[in-house]
N, C-alpha and C positions, 0 to 999 in steps of 0.2 A: 494108391491115393492116400496120402496122410491128411490129418486134420488141417494142417497149415495150408496145404494145397487147396483144400475145399474153401477155407476162409479167403484165401487170395482170389480164387475164382469168383466167389460171390461179391466180394468188395471191389474187384476189378472189372467185373462184367456189366454191372448195372449202375445207372446214375442215381445219385442221391440216396445211396444205401448207407445206413448208419449201423455199424456193428458194435454191439455192447458185450463186453467180456464180463461175466459175473462168475468169478472164482473158477475160471477155466472153461466155463460153459458159455457159448456164444449165441446171441440173439440178433437177427438181421431184420431191420426195419426199413421201409421206404418212407422218406420224408422226416423232417426234423421233429415232428410231433411224436413219433414213435408210438403210434396207437396200438398196434399189435404186430408181432413178428410175422413175416411170411415164411421164414425158415429158422431153424435153430440147430446148433451142433452141441451135443451133450457129451461130456467126457467122464462123468461120474454118475453114481446111483442116487444122488441127492433127491431127485424128483420121482424116480421109480427104480425098482430093482429088476424089472423084467428082462433087460438086455445084458445084465451083468457087466456094466461099463467100467467097473473097477479093475478089470483085467488089464494088464500092461498093454499100452498102445491101442486100446479099443475105444472107439467113439461111435456115436449114432447121429446121422444127419436126418433131420425131420423137416418135412415140407408140407405146407397147407395147400390143398388142391381143391378144384371144383367138385361138386357132387357128381357131375357127369364123368369126370376123369376117375374119381374114386371108384365109381360103380363099374366103369370099363375095365379097371385093373383087377378088382376083387369081387365083383358081382354082389349079390344080395345075401348069399348063403354064408352061414357061419363056418369058419375053417379054423382048425387048430394051427397055431403058428409057434415055431420055436424062435422066440424073439432074441435069443442069444446067437443065432446063426449069422455068420458073416456073409456079406455081399449078396444079400437077398432083399429085393423090394417087397415090403409087406405093410399092412396097416400099422399105424402107431399103436403100441401096446396099451396106452391110456387114452389118447386123443383121437382114435379112429372115428369115434362118433362125431367128432368135429371136423372130419374129412382130412386128417393128417396121415401122411405116409412116412415111411422111414426105411433106412438101410444102415446096417452096422458095417463099418469099414468097407465102403463101396469100392469096387474095382471094376468088375465086368458090368455092374449096374450103373456106372457113372454116366454113360451116354444117356440113358433113360432118365436119370436123376437131373441132368442138366436141362432136359426138356421140361421136366416138372418144375424146376426152379424158374425157368422162363415163364411158365404159366403163373406160378405163385407171385412172381415179381409183377407181371402185367396186371394181375388182379389187385395187388396192393396199390399200384399206381392208379388204377381206375377208382378204387374206394376212396383214395385221398382226393382225387379230382372231384368226386361227388360231394365229399365233405366241404371242399373249397367252394364249389358252386353254391351250395346251400348257404354258406356264410355270406356270399355276395348278394343274395336276394334280400 
């Protein structure tokens, strides 16, 4: 799975997804307001160096999930993670506290990541719907 295939999947699988390319790093939003991304795809170490994304052909897919999902995946205990490891689902090296998960160059983990993307997208749609309904009151 290369980064372009991941980008095509996200932009082609979900309605009203806006993909924003910022110097080769991608941010995926639901709705035109682009309040906050439900997923990102990072290709360099601009925001953090934990995954050593400056290696040729290396990228990290990041996905925001629910607290329930995050805890079901990783529990409550602290674990040491090798954030440079390829194709391993793990907490985000910086934003785990915000319930983000990640995988560097997903292959075998892709099926699980697609399920997590579905959840993240559905959550983004719900949040936008709540914002829209508050405006109508």
